[in-house]
N, C-alpha and C positions, 0 to 999 in steps of 0.2 A: 505493499500499499504506499502510496508517495506521501512525503513528508509534506505537509501544507504549512507547516510553521515558517516563519519569516526569521531569519537569523538577526539578531540585533548586531548593530556594529560595536566594535569595542570602543568603549567610553574613551579609553586613552588614546586611540586612533584619532577620535574626533578633538581631542584636546592638543593634539600634537601643534598645530599651527599657534596656538595660545602659548603653549609651553617654549616653542621656537621664538615667539616675540619676546616672551621674558627673558630668556637666555641672552639674545641679542641686546636687548635693552641694558641689560645688566653689566655685559661686556663693554657695550658702547659707552656706558655712563664713565667708565674708566679709561678706556682706550682712546676717546675722542674728546675728552673734556678740554684738553689742552692744544687740540687741533682745530675743532670747528669754532674759532675766536674771530674777534673783530679785527684782530692783529694779522691773522692768517689772510683774510680777506684784503687788507690793506697792502701787505706785501705782494700778493697774487692780482692785483687789480688789473695791472696793464695786460698780463696774459689772458684775462677772461674778458676783458673788452676786444682784444684782438681776435680771440675765438669767436666771440658773438658776431663781431663784423664780416669774419669769413666764411662762418657757417651759422647763419642766424636760425634757421629752422632747427638744426640739429642742437644749436644751444638752447633753444626753446625747449625740445623734447628732452634733452638731458637735464635741464634744470627742473623740470616738472618730475621727472623720474627719481631725482635726488630728494627732492622735497617730499614726495610720496613716501620713499623709503625712511626719511628721517622721522615723518609722522606715524607710519605704520609701525615702526620698531621703537617709537618712543625714545629715539636719540636724542642727545643734547645738539642743539642749533637751529631748532625751528625758528627762533626770532632773527638769527643771523641769517637764515635762508629767505626771510622776508623782506629783510634790509636788502639782501644780494639781488633780490628779483626786482625791487625799485632801482638799485644802482645799475643793473644790466639793461633793464627795459623801460625804464621810467615809469611814473605812477601809473600810467595806462599806456600799454596794456599789462603792466607787470603786476598789477593788483589782480587780473584775471588769472596770470599764471599762478600766483601764488595761492589764490583761493581754490584753484582746481587742483594743485597738487595737495594742499592741506585736506581737501575734501577727499580724494582719491586715498590718501594715507588713513584718515579718518575711517572710511568705508572699510579698508582692509582689516584694521584692528577691530572694527564692530563686526564683521563678519567672523573673524576668528572667535571672538569672544561668544557671539551669538551661537555658533556652530558648537563649540566646545562646552558652554556652560549655559548660556542665556536661555535657550529654549526649555531646557529642564527646570531652571530657576523660575522663570515665567510661569510654568505649568504648576510648580509647587506654591508660588505665591497666590495664584488663581484659586487653588484648591484649599489654601489655608484659611484660618479663620481670625477674626481680631484685627489688630493694627495692621499686620502685615497685609492682609488683603485689602484693607482699606485705603492702603498707600498705593498699591497696584491699580486699583479702580480710579483713585485720584488721577494717577498719570495716564490712565486710558481715557479718561472722561475729558481730560485737558491736554491731550498729547501735543498738539502742535503749539500751543502756548507755552507749555513746560520746556518743549525742545528749544524753540526760539529763547526762552529765558535763560537756559544754562549756557547758551553760546553767547548771549550778549552781555551776561554778567560778568566783567572782568576778574571777579574773585574765584570763578570756577576753574580748576586746571583742566586744560584742554585733554589730558588723557582720561580724566574723570567723565567729562562729557562724552568721551567716546565709548567708555565701558557700561556706564549706567543704564544707557537706553538699550543695550543688547541684553542685559540682564533682566530687563522687565517686559522684554516681547515686543519692542518698537519695531514696525515694519521698515524694511530697508529704504524704502522710496521716502518716506517721512522723515528719516534719519538723513539722507543725503540731501534733500531739499532743504531742510532747516539748516544743517550745517554749512551749505554753500552760501546762504543768503544770510545766516545769522553770523558767520564770522567776517562778512564783508567789511563792516564798519571798522572793527580794530585794524584788519589787514590793511585798508585804505590808509589808516593813519600812519602805520609803520612803513609801508610801501612808500608812501611820500617822503618819510623821513629817510628812506635808502635812496630815493631819487636825488636828494641833496647831498649825498656822500661825497661826490668829487670834490665839492668845496670844502668838506670836513677834512677829506684827505689832504687837501692842498695846504690845510693850516696845521696839519699835524695833530688833530684834535680827536676826540671820539664824539658818536653822535649822542644827543640829549633825548634819551628814550624815556624820560619822566613826562614828555609832552602829552602822554596819553590821559595824565592826570591833570592836564590844564582845563580851566573852566570850559572854554569854547570847545574842547573835544570831549571832556567828561560828561558834560550836562546832555548834550544831544544822545550820547550812547545810554545814560541813565533814562532819559526820555523813552527810547526805544524800550528799555526793560519794563518801563511802567506801562506801555502801550501792550507789551507781550503778557504781562501779568494781570491786565485788566479784564479780560474774559474769566480768568479763574476767579477773581475777586467778585465779579458780577454773578457768577454760578453758586459761589458760596453764599452771597447776601439773597438770592433768590431762593436757594435751598433752605436757609434760615426762616424766611417769610412763610415757605410753605409747611414748615413744621409745626 
């Protein structure tokens, strides 16, 4: 009699991509921390510009590929990569290349986490009782607002914003769309800083990265955070009135 049971995939096999990311991230944290620096960019700026001028399309593809790898493996240097995108390609289209690389990398680690642990964790949260289930339901009911919010709030680490949605069962399309659009404001700021690195290099200085906290920059971003949180607040207020 034929066996009609379906063999379950080895759980460790499903976790291999996530384990690989963790291992590479750990190695990269020590091996690259002194390599992916502003000083390295300053020393190699002429060669990078020459390569861009001679092979523009290849430079774009290579840049996006490197940015994707940095984000996917949580390597140090994401901010430096953003500055480099502005330095090499100007504010526009540099911001597009930066956001594309960051989004592709985020999707990579999201899929690894979702395949390895996310689906099982989401199922357990849905089947559980009490606070855990309410948290899961709250995220499901306010999915788009929550996803935009964690991307816009500067205090949320980027890798955390990549992993948490995978662990609560967020669909890939919602994650990708909110990542691409949600990181655009902050990325635009740092890309514009990178676009001015030529003058910074000429003066022998380092870029002022605290610009993100300047009122004219921070307040609009916080305004976007309020807009993203507004649907959540309105639902909570209507829910209380309905009780």
